[in-house]
C-alpha positions as CSV (number, residue, x, y, z in Angstrom):
1,X,-13.9,59.8,41.9
2,X,-13.3,56.2,42.5
3,X,-12.6,53.9,39.6
4,X,-15.5,51.8,38.4
5,X,-15.4,48.1,39.1
6,X,-16.1,45.7,36.4
7,X,-18.9,43.4,37.1
8,X,-18.2,39.7,36.8
9,X,-20.6,37.7,34.8
10,X,-22.5,35.4,37.0
11,X,-23.2,33.0,34.1
12,X,-21.4,29.7,34.0
13,X,-19.1,29.0,31.1
14,X,-19.6,25.6,29.3
15,X,-16.6,23.6,28.2
16,X,-16.8,20.5,26.0
17,X,-14.0,18.0,26.4
18,X,-13.8,15.1,24.1
19,X,-11.3,12.3,23.9
20,X,-9.9,11.2,20.6
21,X,-12.5,8.4,20.4
22,X,-15.3,10.9,20.8
23,X,-13.9,13.1,18.1
24,X,-13.5,10.1,15.8
25,X,-17.0,8.9,16.5
26,X,-18.5,12.3,15.8
27,X,-16.6,12.4,12.5
28,X,-17.8,8.9,11.5
29,X,-21.4,9.7,12.3
30,X,-21.2,13.0,10.4
31,X,-19.7,11.3,7.4
32,X,-22.5,8.6,7.4
33,X,-25.2,11.3,7.6
34,X,-23.6,13.3,4.7
35,X,-23.2,10.1,2.6
36,X,-26.9,9.2,3.3
37,X,-28.1,12.6,2.3
38,X,-25.9,12.5,-0.9
39,X,-27.3,9.2,-1.9
40,X,-30.9,10.3,-1.2
41,X,-30.3,13.4,-3.3
42,X,-28.9,11.4,-6.2
43,X,-31.9,9.0,-6.0
44,X,-34.4,11.9,-5.9
45,X,-32.7,13.7,-8.7
46,X,-32.8,10.6,-11.0
47,X,-36.5,10.1,-10.3
48,X,-37.2,13.8,-11.1
49,X,-35.0,14.1,-14.2
50,X,-35.6,10.6,-15.6
51,X,-39.3,9.8,-15.0
52,X,-40.7,6.3,-15.5
53,X,-40.9,5.1,-19.1
54,X,-43.8,6.5,-21.0
55,X,-45.3,5.5,-24.3
56,X,-43.8,7.2,-27.3
57,X,-46.2,9.7,-28.9
58,X,-46.2,9.4,-32.6
59,X,-45.7,12.4,-34.9
60,X,-48.8,11.4,-37.0
61,X,-51.8,13.8,-37.0
62,X,-54.1,10.9,-36.2
63,X,-53.7,11.8,-32.5
64,X,-53.2,8.4,-31.1
65,X,-55.6,6.3,-33.2
66,X,-52.9,3.6,-33.5
67,X,-50.2,2.7,-31.1
68,X,-46.7,2.8,-32.6
69,X,-45.7,-0.5,-34.1
70,X,-42.7,-1.1,-31.9
71,X,-44.9,-0.9,-28.8
72,X,-47.5,-3.2,-30.2
73,X,-44.8,-5.8,-30.9
74,X,-43.5,-5.5,-27.4
75,X,-46.9,-6.1,-25.9
76,X,-47.3,-9.2,-28.1
77,X,-43.9,-10.5,-27.1
78,X,-44.8,-10.1,-23.4
79,X,-48.1,-11.9,-23.9
80,X,-46.4,-14.8,-25.8
81,X,-43.7,-14.9,-23.1
82,X,-46.1,-15.1,-20.2
83,X,-48.2,-17.7,-22.0
84,X,-45.1,-19.9,-22.6
85,X,-44.1,-19.6,-18.9
86,X,-47.5,-20.9,-17.8
């Protein structure tokens, strides 16, 4: 019997050739993308873990009949401050 011949693949092979400038530019773009994603993740993590300031709930059993005194004083200070600026 005759030896079997190997079939050559008819598909073309692709080859990427980059200069040093091309490699450096890809590295810089990748670094910027990773840095942006890191900063975006830090920002999102802070907004999830540290939500916006909420009023303090008092431990009294009155269930919110009165606002805590320190919040009332802050509101009065803001009103006086805005009136003085006008």
